[in-house]
DRENNU-403050 format. One record per residue (C-alpha): residue number from 1; x negated, y negated, z. Coordinates in pm, 1 decimal. Each point is the difference from the previous one (the first is absolute). Example, Ala and Ser with C-alpha at 12.3 -4.5 7.8 and 13.67 -1.06 7.14 Angstrom:
<recs>
<resi: 1, c1: -1230.0, c2: 450.0, c3: 780.0> $
<resi: 2, c1: -137.0, c2: -344.0, c3: -66.0> $
</recs>
This chain:
<recs>
<resi: 1, c1: -2213.2, c2: -283.3, c3: -813.5> $
<resi: 2, c1: 276.6, c2: 200.1, c3: 121.5> $
<resi: 3, c1: 166.2, c2: 295.9, c3: -189.0> $
<resi: 4, c1: 373.7, c2: 67.8, c3: 60.6> $
<resi: 5, c1: 87.5, c2: 344.7, c3: -154.2> $
<resi: 6, c1: 367.1, c2: 58.5, c3: -27.5> $
<resi: 7, c1: 92.4, c2: 358.3, c3: -18.8> $
<resi: 8, c1: 337.5, c2: 31.0, c3: -166.7> $
<resi: 9, c1: 239.2, c2: 195.5, c3: -224.0> $
<resi: 10, c1: 262.8, c2: -123.3, c3: -249.2> $
<resi: 11, c1: 275.1, c2: 190.4, c3: 157.5> $
<resi: 12, c1: -66.8, c2: -159.8, c3: 338.7> $
<resi: 13, c1: 259.7, c2: -279.2, c3: 65.0> $
<resi: 14, c1: -213.4, c2: -186.8, c3: 289.6> $
<resi: 15, c1: -291.1, c2: 26.2, c3: -262.0> $
<resi: 16, c1: 199.7, c2: -174.6, c3: -262.9> $
<resi: 17, c1: 113.3, c2: -258.6, c3: 259.8> $
<resi: 18, c1: -368.4, c2: -82.2, c3: 57.2> $
<resi: 19, c1: -62.4, c2: -97.6, c3: -370.6> $
<resi: 20, c1: 90.6, c2: -349.7, c3: 8.4> $
<resi: 21, c1: -175.3, c2: -48.6, c3: 336.6> $
<resi: 22, c1: -322.9, c2: 146.0, c3: -147.2> $
<resi: 23, c1: 13.8, c2: -237.7, c3: -308.8> $
<resi: 24, c1: 63.3, c2: -292.1, c3: 220.3> $
<resi: 25, c1: -288.3, c2: 95.4, c3: 234.0> $
<resi: 26, c1: -243.3, c2: 84.1, c3: -313.1> $
<resi: 27, c1: 35.3, c2: -348.8, c3: -92.4> $
<resi: 28, c1: -25.5, c2: -162.9, c3: 343.7> $
<resi: 29, c1: -307.8, c2: 198.1, c3: 75.8> $
<resi: 30, c1: -173.2, c2: 1.9, c3: -340.0> $
<resi: 31, c1: -373.8, c2: 21.5, c3: 68.4> $
<resi: 32, c1: 39.9, c2: 88.8, c3: 385.8> $
<resi: 33, c1: 191.8, c2: 344.2, c3: -50.0> $
<resi: 34, c1: -4.0, c2: 249.7, c3: -266.8> $
<resi: 35, c1: 319.3, c2: 207.0, c3: -39.6> $
<resi: 36, c1: -38.8, c2: 355.7, c3: -134.1> $
<resi: 37, c1: 334.4, c2: 205.3, c3: -81.4> $
<resi: 38, c1: -28.6, c2: 395.0, c3: 40.4> $
<resi: 39, c1: 293.3, c2: 217.3, c3: -109.9> $
<resi: 40, c1: 22.1, c2: 266.0, c3: 231.6> $
<resi: 41, c1: 164.7, c2: 233.8, c3: -273.0> $
<resi: 42, c1: -289.9, c2: -74.6, c3: -274.8> $
<resi: 43, c1: -293.8, c2: -17.5, c3: 235.4> $
<resi: 44, c1: 62.9, c2: 261.0, c3: 260.0> $
<resi: 45, c1: -366.6, c2: 67.2, c3: 70.3> $
<resi: 46, c1: -57.6, c2: -367.3, c3: 105.3> $
<resi: 47, c1: 297.5, c2: 3.9, c3: 207.3> $
<resi: 48, c1: -115.8, c2: 305.9, c3: 185.2> $
<resi: 49, c1: -320.8, c2: -126.3, c3: 60.8> $
<resi: 50, c1: 124.3, c2: -329.8, c3: 169.1> $
<resi: 51, c1: 225.8, c2: 243.8, c3: 212.9> $
<resi: 52, c1: 332.8, c2: -155.4, c3: -131.5> $
<resi: 53, c1: 308.5, c2: 156.4, c3: 163.6> $
<resi: 54, c1: 267.3, c2: -252.6, c3: -66.6> $
<resi: 55, c1: 48.5, c2: -264.8, c3: -268.1> $
<resi: 56, c1: -18.5, c2: -297.7, c3: -24.8> $
<resi: 57, c1: -348.5, c2: 0.5, c3: 178.9> $
<resi: 58, c1: -224.7, c2: -299.3, c3: -40.1> $
<resi: 59, c1: -365.2, c2: 58.3, c3: 81.8> $
<resi: 60, c1: -219.8, c2: -301.2, c3: 65.4> $
<resi: 61, c1: -384.3, c2: 71.3, c3: -72.5> $
<resi: 62, c1: -294.1, c2: -246.5, c3: 54.8> $
<resi: 63, c1: -330.3, c2: 99.5, c3: -169.5> $
<resi: 64, c1: 139.1, c2: 351.2, c3: -93.8> $
<resi: 65, c1: 108.4, c2: 77.4, c3: 353.9> $
<resi: 66, c1: 358.6, c2: 21.9, c3: 119.9> $
<resi: 67, c1: 65.1, c2: -275.8, c3: 278.3> $
<resi: 68, c1: 372.8, c2: 58.9, c3: 45.2> $
<resi: 69, c1: 317.8, c2: 160.3, c3: -157.0> $
<resi: 70, c1: 364.7, c2: -82.5, c3: -8.3> $
<resi: 71, c1: 303.3, c2: 245.4, c3: -64.6> $
<resi: 72, c1: 317.0, c2: -107.9, c3: -139.9> $
<resi: 73, c1: 136.7, c2: -315.8, c3: -170.6> $
<resi: 74, c1: -125.0, c2: -336.3, c3: 133.2> $
<resi: 75, c1: 147.0, c2: -337.2, c3: -17.9> $
<resi: 76, c1: -211.4, c2: -250.1, c3: -186.0> $
<resi: 77, c1: -79.9, c2: -194.8, c3: 293.3> $
<resi: 78, c1: -99.1, c2: 314.0, c3: 214.9> $
<resi: 79, c1: -219.3, c2: 108.9, c3: -288.2> $
<resi: 80, c1: -169.1, c2: -347.6, c3: -31.1> $
<resi: 81, c1: -58.8, c2: -13.8, c3: 381.5> $
<resi: 82, c1: -156.5, c2: 338.9, c3: -26.1> $
<resi: 83, c1: -222.0, c2: -110.5, c3: -286.7> $
<resi: 84, c1: -93.4, c2: -315.6, c3: 193.6> $
<resi: 85, c1: -105.2, c2: 191.0, c3: 293.4> $
<resi: 86, c1: -271.8, c2: 183.9, c3: -194.4> $
<resi: 87, c1: -140.8, c2: -274.0, c3: -214.7> $
</recs>
């Protein structure tokens, strides 16, 4: 199964814009993609380990290894196309 880790912050406008997109994708990809959210303000060590420099950053992992990442807000169709390309 793929894991999508969303690095975000509550004060980040583009991160907030991604919230409804993630809710929709979470339903559409249930059982295929696990979505994990990491607040860069409250979990700084995890963010540093992942080398997060900008938010939102979405890291796609398979079997615990990073396979791809995207930085910035994405349109729902773009996010789904990205996920589909790794399934």
